[in-house]
N, C-alpha and C positions, 0 to 999 in steps of 0.2 A: 840278412833276411828281414823282411818287414812283417812284424807280428801284430795282429789286432787283438786287443784284449777288452772284453766286456768288463765292466767294473763290478756290478752287483753279482755276488756269488762266485766271482772269479778272483777279484782282488779283495772283496769285503765278505764279511759274514752276514750277508743280507737276510737270508732266511731266518737266522737266529733272532735278528732284530725285529723282523716282521712277526714272528711267532710270539715274542715277548710283548710286542705292541698289541697284537690281537688279544692276548690274555688279559691285559690291562683294560682295553676297550670293551671286552666282553662283559666285564663287571659293570660297566656303565650302560650296557644294553639290557640283556635279559639275565645275565649272570648264570648262564647254563653251562659255561665252560666247554671243554672239548666234547663233542658229541660223536665223533668218529675218529678214533686214533689211527685207523688204517686208511684215512683219506689220501688221495693221490697227492695232494698239496694242501698247504695251509688255507688257501683261498678256494679250495675245491671240496667243500663239504665237511671240513674238520670242525667248523663252528656252524651254528644254525643262523647265519646271517644271510640276508638277501643280497643279490648282486648290487643293488643300490647302496646298501650299507657298506659293502666292501669298497665300492667306488668312492663313497664319501670318506671312508677311513683313509684311503690313499690320498685323496685330494686335500684332506685336512692335516694329515700327519707325515706324509712321505718326505717332504723336504727337511723337516726337523729330525726324522729318523736318519736320513742320509747324512746329516751333519754329525751324527754320533755313532756311525757304524764302526765296528772294529775291523782291523786288517786280518784277512784270512792267513792262517798259519804259514809262515815262510814265504808269503807273496813278495814282500819287499826284498828279502834276501835273494830270491831267484830272479826277480826283475832286475836287480842291480847286476847280477851275474850275466844275464842276457845282454844288458847294455854294455857291460865290460867286454863281452865276447864280440861286440860290434853290431849287434842287431838293433833295429829301430822298433820301439814299442809305441803303438798307436792305441790310445784308450778310446774305444768307440762304444758309447753308451746311449741307450734310449731313455733319456731323462727329459720329459717334456710336460707342458701344461696338460691337464689341470693339476698334475701331481707336483710340478715344480714351477715356481715363479721365477727363480734365478738359477737355472741349472748349471750354467757355466761358473758363476761365482761360487755357488754351493760346492760344486765338485772341486774346483781349484783350491778353495780354502781347505777342504778335507784332505786333498792330496798334499798340500803344504804342511798341514798339521801333522801328518803321518810320515812326512819326508819321503813320499813316494816319487821316485824318479821315472820319467817317461819322455818320449820324443814329442808327442802331439796329442792333444785332447780334441775329440770330435764328438759332438752331440748329434746323434742320429734322430731324425724325425719319426722313424719307424722302427719297430722291433727287428725287422729284416734289415740287416746292415750290408746287403749286397752292393748297393750304390756306393757307399762310403769305402768299402773294401776295393771295389774296382777303380774308383777315382784315385785312391791312394796306393794302388798296386800292392795290396796286402798279399803276402804269400800264404799265410794261414791265420784264420780267425779263431779265437778261443771264446766260447760262449757257454752259458749254463743251461740254455733252453734247447732241448733236442729238436723241437719242431723248427726253431729258427735255424739251427745248424743244417737240417735237411733242406730247408728252402734255399739257404745260401749255397749249399753244395749242388743243388739242382741248377743253380745259376752260375756254376763254375768257381765258387769260392771254396778253397780247401779249409776244413774246419776240424777243430778238436773240441769235444764236449768236456767241460770241467764238471766232473761228477759231484753231485750233491745227494743228500738224503732222499730228496724227492724226485730225482731223475734217473736213479739207478736202473729201473726197469726199462727205461727208454734208451739206454746207452748201448744196448746189444748190437745194433747195426751201425754204430758210429765208432770212430776212433775217439777214445776218451782218456782223460787223465784223472787219477784218483786223488791226487794232491799236487802241490807245487813241485816237489822233487821229481815226481813222475812226469809232470808237464815239462819241466826243464829237460829231462832226459829225452823225451819224445821230440821236443823242438830242436835240441842239439843234433839228434839223429837225422831229422829232416833237413837241417841246414847242410849237413855233410853231403846230401844227395843233390843239392841245388848247385 
C-alpha cells in the first residue's frame, strides 16, 4: 500500500512547538498571554494577535521551529513497522515560502537527525495534497487538518485524520486515528482489504 503522511502533527509534535513559540513571542508583543483557553486553535483567538502578527511570526520563525520539532510518540516505531510490512511511505507536506526558505533541506536534515525512514519526500505547494496523492497513486493520506481531509476525500483521496488536541471536534465525520498505534492498526486493516 502507498501511504501518504503529512509531517506536522502527524510525525512531529508541531502544535506543542507552535504553542511554546507563541508563548515566548507574546512576551515580546503585548505580554497579555493566553486570552482564550477555549480557542479552536492556537492561531484562532487564543492570543490577542492580529492576522498580520501571526503571519509575521510564521514567516520569521517557522523554519527554525521546524528544525527543532520533536517526533510524535511512537511515530518512528510504527513507520519502521509499516516499511517492514512492505508499504511505501510518502511524506507529503505543505512547507513553502514565506514560512520556509529551504523546505527540502530543512525537512531532510530533520528526518536524518531523527533517523526517520521513508520512501519519498514531497513538498506540496498547497495545503490540499490531492494532486500529489493522485500523481503518486497514494492509497490513503494521513493528515491532521480535517478541512484538508474533506477536500481530498471530495476529490477521491482516501484519508485518515490524525487526531490532535485541536481537531477532536472536527473528527466526527472522518476516519481518524488517536495515536500511532491506532493509526498502524487502521492502516494494517485497510491493507488487508486491498
